[in-house]
N, CA, C and O of each residue as an XYZ file, in Angstrom:
416
protein
N     -38.564    151.392    -56.717
C     -39.478    152.279    -56.034
C     -40.748    151.541    -55.688
O     -41.307    150.800    -56.497
N     -41.185    151.761    -54.477
C     -42.415    151.111    -54.048
C     -43.607    151.951    -54.499
O     -43.479    153.074    -54.986
N     -44.752    151.347    -54.309
C     -45.994    152.020    -54.724
C     -46.235    153.277    -53.888
O     -46.737    154.277    -54.403
N     -45.884    153.232    -52.615
C     -46.072    154.398    -51.741
C     -45.152    155.540    -52.146
O     -45.563    156.700    -52.144
N     -43.916    155.219    -52.492
C     -42.987    156.261    -52.910
C     -43.430    156.905    -54.219
O     -43.292    158.117    -54.390
N     -43.956    156.115    -55.134
C     -44.456    156.640    -56.406
C     -45.635    157.576    -56.158
O     -45.735    158.628    -56.788
N     -46.511    157.205    -55.259
C     -47.677    158.020    -54.927
C     -47.243    159.323    -54.271
O     -47.779    160.385    -54.588
N     -46.286    159.253    -53.368
C     -45.782    160.459    -52.713
C     -45.101    161.383    -53.723
O     -45.256    162.601    -53.642
N     -44.363    160.830    -54.654
C     -43.683    161.616    -55.674
C     -44.704    162.320    -56.561
O     -44.531    163.493    -56.892
N     -45.763    161.619    -56.947
C     -46.818    162.216    -57.769
C     -47.516    163.356    -57.026
O     -47.739    164.427    -57.591
N     -47.853    163.125    -55.776
C     -48.517    164.170    -54.977
C     -47.625    165.393    -54.831
O     -48.089    166.529    -54.918
N     -46.334    165.144    -54.607
C     -45.388    166.241    -54.474
C     -45.248    167.002    -55.791
O     -45.163    168.230    -55.779
N     -45.223    166.315    -56.903
C     -45.097    166.949    -58.215
C     -46.356    167.771    -58.526
O     -46.259    168.894    -59.021
N     -47.514    167.218    -58.241
C     -48.777    167.935    -58.485
C     -48.858    169.172    -57.598
O     -49.286    170.234    -58.049
N     -48.453    169.039    -56.347
C     -48.471    170.182    -55.431
C     -47.505    171.261    -55.909
O     -47.827    172.446    -55.837
N     -46.353    170.883    -56.383
C     -45.362    171.846    -56.876
C     -45.880    172.564    -58.115
O     -45.748    173.783    -58.233
N     -46.475    171.805    -59.046
C     -47.024    172.415    -60.262
C     -48.148    173.379    -59.922
O     -48.203    174.480    -60.470
N     -49.047    172.983    -59.024
C     -50.155    173.863    -58.631
C     -49.644    175.117    -57.923
O     -50.187    176.206    -58.111
N     -48.601    174.960    -57.110
C     -48.023    176.124    -56.415
C     -47.408    177.091    -57.412
O     -47.581    178.304    -57.290
N     -46.696    176.570    -58.390
C     -46.082    177.424    -59.409
C     -47.155    178.147    -60.224
O     -47.024    179.340    -60.498
N     -48.219    177.428    -60.615
C     -49.303    178.054    -61.365
C     -49.999    179.136    -60.540
O     -50.319    180.211    -61.049
N     -50.223    178.842    -59.284
C     -50.880    179.812    -58.409
C     -50.031    181.073    -58.254
O     -50.556    182.184    -58.321
N     -48.734    180.908    -58.048
C     -47.846    182.056    -57.933
C     -47.761    182.831    -59.244
O     -47.718    184.061    -59.241
N     -47.737    182.111    -60.360
C     -47.631    182.775    -61.661
C     -48.865    183.616    -61.942
O     -48.740    184.781    -62.321
N     -50.038    183.058    -61.767
C     -51.263    183.804    -62.033
C     -51.566    184.821    -60.941
O     -52.174    185.858    -61.206
N     -51.153    184.533    -59.742
C     -51.394    185.461    -58.642
C     -50.542    186.716    -58.740
O     -50.981    187.794    -58.339
N     -49.346    186.590    -59.260
C     -48.446    187.738    -59.363
C     -48.369    188.303    -60.773
O     -47.522    189.155    -61.044
N     -49.223    187.854    -61.670
C     -49.109    188.264    -63.070
C     -49.564    189.690    -63.327
O     -49.211    190.263    -64.357
N     -50.315    190.266    -62.447
C     -50.774    191.639    -62.654
C     -51.795    192.005    -61.606
O     -52.132    191.216    -60.724
N     -52.266    193.200    -61.725
C     -53.248    193.678    -60.754
C     -54.587    192.989    -61.002
O     -55.075    192.977    -62.132
N     -55.173    192.427    -59.977
C     -56.476    191.785    -60.165
C     -57.602    192.811    -60.252
O     -58.733    192.469    -60.597
N     -57.288    194.080    -59.936
C     -58.316    195.113    -59.941
C     -58.525    195.629    -61.356
O     -57.586    196.086    -62.009
N     -59.731    195.551    -61.809
C     -60.111    196.113    -63.090
C     -61.208    197.139    -62.821
O     -62.164    196.837    -62.107
N     -61.096    198.321    -63.365
C     -62.085    199.364    -63.137
C     -63.404    198.970    -63.806
O     -63.446    198.679    -65.002
N     -64.463    198.966    -63.022
C     -65.771    198.575    -63.540
C     -66.566    199.819    -63.935
O     -66.146    200.947    -63.677
N     -67.709    199.597    -64.559
C     -68.578    200.710    -64.940
C     -69.070    201.450    -63.704
O     -69.256    202.667    -63.740
N     -69.278    200.729    -62.620
C     -69.700    201.369    -61.371
C     -68.615    202.293    -60.841
O     -68.913    203.389    -60.365
N     -67.372    201.868    -60.919
C     -66.269    202.710    -60.458
C     -66.141    203.977    -61.300
O     -65.849    205.050    -60.771
N     -66.359    203.855    -62.599
C     -66.223    205.005    -63.488
C     -67.286    206.064    -63.214
O     -67.028    207.257    -63.374
N     -68.470    205.638    -62.804
C     -69.559    206.594    -62.603
C     -69.887    206.794    -61.128
O     -70.993    207.215    -60.791
N     -68.937    206.497    -60.249
C     -69.173    206.614    -58.810
C     -69.463    208.063    -58.425
O     -68.652    208.946    -58.701
N     -70.610    208.319    -57.792
C     -70.965    209.647    -57.320
C     -71.734    210.491    -58.320
O     -72.252    211.544    -57.947
N     -71.827    210.078    -59.559
C     -72.530    210.870    -60.560
C     -74.025    210.896    -60.326
O     -74.678    211.897    -60.621
N     -74.575    209.826    -59.805
C     -76.010    209.792    -59.512
C     -76.360    210.821    -58.448
O     -77.360    211.528    -58.576
N     -75.552    210.911    -57.402
C     -75.779    211.898    -56.348
C     -75.673    213.310    -56.900
O     -76.512    214.160    -56.604
N     -74.650    213.562    -57.700
C     -74.496    214.889    -58.284
C     -75.664    215.241    -59.187
O     -76.132    216.380    -59.168
N     -76.140    214.299    -59.971
C     -77.271    214.554    -60.867
C     -78.537    214.840    -60.079
O     -79.321    215.714    -60.451
N     -78.739    214.109    -58.992
C     -79.916    214.336    -58.151
C     -79.861    215.697    -57.493
O     -80.868    216.404    -57.459
N     -78.710    216.081    -56.972
C     -78.571    217.390    -56.341
C     -78.791    218.511    -57.355
O     -79.453    219.502    -57.046
N     -78.254    218.367    -58.536
C     -78.424    219.394    -59.549
C     -79.885    219.486    -59.988
O     -80.386    220.581    -60.240
N     -80.574    218.339    -60.081
C     -81.974    218.336    -60.501
C     -82.874    218.995    -59.461
O     -83.958    219.469    -59.802
N     -82.454    219.033    -58.210
C     -83.270    219.636    -57.159
C     -83.108    221.148    -57.079
O     -83.853    221.808    -56.354
N     -82.163    221.699    -57.799
C     -81.968    223.147    -57.784
C     -83.000    223.813    -58.680
O     -83.137    223.458    -59.851
N     -83.722    224.774    -58.131
C     -84.687    225.515    -58.929
C     -83.955    226.557    -59.757
O     -84.193    226.685    -60.958
N     -83.068    227.299    -59.116
C     -82.333    228.356    -59.787
C     -80.886    228.313    -59.311
O     -80.584    228.810    -58.226
N     -79.987    227.729    -60.100
C     -78.593    227.625    -59.674
C     -77.907    228.983    -59.485
O     -76.927    229.079    -58.745
N     -78.406    230.021    -60.139
C     -77.789    231.341    -60.049
C     -78.473    232.243    -59.034
O     -78.283    233.458    -59.081
N     -79.253    231.698    -58.130
C     -80.029    232.503    -57.187
C     -79.148    233.322    -56.263
O     -79.528    234.438    -55.906
N     -78.020    232.835    -55.868
C     -77.158    233.556    -54.944
C     -76.432    234.733    -55.579
O     -75.882    235.577    -54.871
N     -76.426    234.795    -56.889
C     -75.727    235.873    -57.582
C     -76.572    237.146    -57.700
O     -76.047    238.218    -58.001
N     -77.877    237.022    -57.462
C     -78.776    238.167    -57.598
C     -78.857    238.915    -56.271
O     -79.319    238.344    -55.283
N     -78.416    240.194    -56.215
C     -78.437    240.927    -54.951
C     -79.809    241.531    -54.612
O     -79.962    242.121    -53.542
N     -80.794    241.398    -55.483
C     -82.114    241.987    -55.234
C     -82.776    241.300    -54.044
O     -82.559    240.108    -53.823
N     -83.593    242.044    -53.260
C     -84.257    241.433    -52.114
C     -85.310    240.411    -52.556
O     -85.872    240.504    -53.647
N     -85.552    239.460    -51.701
C     -86.531    238.416    -51.986
C     -87.930    238.984    -51.793
O     -88.214    239.627    -50.782
N     -88.788    238.747    -52.753
C     -90.168    239.221    -52.644
C     -91.030    238.067    -52.175
O     -90.812    236.916    -52.553
N     -92.004    238.385    -51.351
C     -92.889    237.352    -50.842
C     -93.847    237.961    -49.850
O     -94.317    239.081    -50.050
N     -94.142    237.251    -48.788
C     -95.043    237.752    -47.759
C     -94.377    238.880    -46.969
O     -93.164    238.886    -46.754
N     -95.195    239.815    -46.552
C     -94.651    240.871    -45.708
C     -94.452    240.334    -44.289
O     -94.841    239.205    -43.993
N     -93.854    241.129    -43.425
C     -93.516    240.685    -42.078
C     -94.709    240.255    -41.243
O     -94.646    239.249    -40.537
N     -95.814    241.024    -41.319
C     -96.996    240.681    -40.506
C     -97.608    239.361    -40.942
O     -97.936    238.523    -40.102
N     -97.765    239.168    -42.232
C     -98.362    237.925    -42.728
C     -97.482    236.731    -42.357
O     -97.991    235.681    -41.962
N     -96.183    236.888    -42.480
C     -95.263    235.810    -42.124
C     -95.346    235.489    -40.645
O     -95.355    234.320    -40.257
N     -95.408    236.532    -39.810
C     -95.492    236.326    -38.370
C     -96.780    235.593    -38.006
O     -96.764    234.693    -37.166
N     -97.892    235.970    -38.630
C     -99.172    235.297    -38.371
C     -99.084    233.820    -38.746
O     -99.544    232.955    -38.002
N     -98.497    233.544    -39.890
C     -98.364    232.145    -40.317
C     -97.487    231.338    -39.364
O     -97.792    230.181    -39.074
N     -96.422    231.924    -38.883
C     -95.538    231.226    -37.948
C     -96.267    230.933    -36.646
O     -96.144    229.834    -36.107
N     -97.037    231.912    -36.122
C     -97.778    231.692    -34.875
C     -98.845    230.621    -35.049
O     -99.041    229.800    -34.153
N     -99.537    230.611    -36.180
C    -100.537    229.560    -36.440
C     -99.861    228.184    -36.489
O    -100.386    227.204    -35.960
N     -98.723    228.128    -37.113
C     -97.993    226.865    -37.208
C     -97.578    226.372    -35.828
O     -97.774    225.200    -35.505
N     -97.011    227.246    -35.020
C     -96.578    226.857    -33.677
C     -97.753    226.476    -32.793
O     -97.643    225.569    -31.968
N     -98.890    227.170    -32.960
C    -100.059    226.882    -32.141
C    -100.663    225.512    -32.501
O    -101.325    224.888    -31.672
N    -100.436    225.059    -33.720
C    -100.989    223.762    -34.129
C    -100.370    222.608    -33.338
O    -100.922    221.508    -33.334
N     -99.230    222.837    -32.667
C     -98.584    221.793    -31.890
C     -98.994    221.798    -30.422
O     -98.656    220.875    -29.681
N     -99.709    222.814    -30.002
C    -100.126    222.892    -28.604
C    -101.256    221.903    -28.353
O    -102.053    221.611    -29.244
N    -101.313    221.389    -27.114
C    -102.365    220.445    -26.741
C    -103.652    221.200    -26.466
O    -103.649    222.288    -25.891
N    -104.741    220.602    -26.887
C    -106.056    221.188    -26.617
C    -106.523    220.670    -25.259
O    -106.786    219.477    -25.104
N    -106.626    221.563    -24.280
C    -106.970    221.140    -22.916
C    -108.446    220.757    -22.794
O    -108.813    220.101    -21.819
N    -109.292    221.131    -23.723
C    -110.718    220.793    -23.667
C    -110.981    219.371    -24.135
O    -112.016    218.790    -23.809
N    -110.079    218.823    -24.876
C    -110.270    217.483    -25.412
C    -109.826    216.448    -24.383
O    -108.679    216.489    -23.937
N    -110.705    215.517    -23.993
C    -110.302    214.500    -23.012
C    -109.348    213.480    -23.643
O    -109.479    213.128    -24.815
N    -108.407    213.025    -22.854
C    -107.481    212.007    -23.314
C    -108.120    210.638    -23.156
O    -108.760    210.367    -22.140
N    -107.957    209.789    -24.128
C    -108.562    208.459    -24.077
C    -107.496    207.457    -24.501
O    -106.880    207.573    -25.560
N    -107.308    206.489    -23.649
C    -106.358    205.428    -23.940
C    -107.119    204.132    -24.068
O    -107.970    203.819    -23.236
N    -106.818    203.381    -25.102
C    -107.472    202.086    -25.290
C    -106.430    200.993    -25.218
O    -105.321    201.121    -25.738
N    -106.817    199.914    -24.561
C    -105.952    198.750    -24.490
C    -106.726    197.559    -24.991
O    -107.870    197.349    -24.589
N    -106.134    196.785    -25.847
C    -106.834    195.613    -26.378
C    -106.208    194.322    -25.857
O    -106.308    193.286    -26.514
N    -105.574    194.363    -24.704
C    -104.956    193.180    -24.123
C    -106.057    192.188    -23.739
O    -107.028    192.550    -23.075
N    -105.899    190.984    -24.148
C    -106.870    189.946    -23.801
C    -108.115    189.992    -24.669
O    -109.079    189.278    -24.389
N    -108.125    190.808    -25.712
C    -109.265    190.860    -26.626
C    -110.373    191.767    -26.152
O    -111.370    191.909    -26.859
N    -110.256    192.387    -24.996
C    -111.283    193.277    -24.473
C    -110.819    194.721    -24.608
O    -109.637    195.016    -24.425
N    -111.737    195.615    -24.926
C    -111.400    197.019    -25.018
C    -111.772    197.684    -23.700
O    -112.910    197.571    -23.245
N    -110.821    198.376    -23.087
C    -111.102    199.072    -21.841
C    -110.680    200.516    -22.002
O    -109.744    200.823    -22.741
N    -111.388    201.417    -21.292
C    -111.086    202.850    -21.387
C    -110.372    203.309    -20.156
O    -110.030    204.486    -20.043
């Protein structure tokens, strides 16, 4: 046997051994292992939602909700909506600082 044939035989043997090891460990079982994150998936969201509930049994009570009467509620709604209207008495002013100068 020449030196080249010996080298080729060694490379072939090493490749065969590595292939067998790879197949053995690759097919030996499921690589998936359940982690702590998988076990508690979604619990944080559920805990947050539950913590935001003031009264979990609120829908079971058939009594009417007490609070502001209709007139007071209507006044508050109109004040809220009016806060979004533009004030026509206030002049609009636009400033541009292009070039380091302020212009109106």
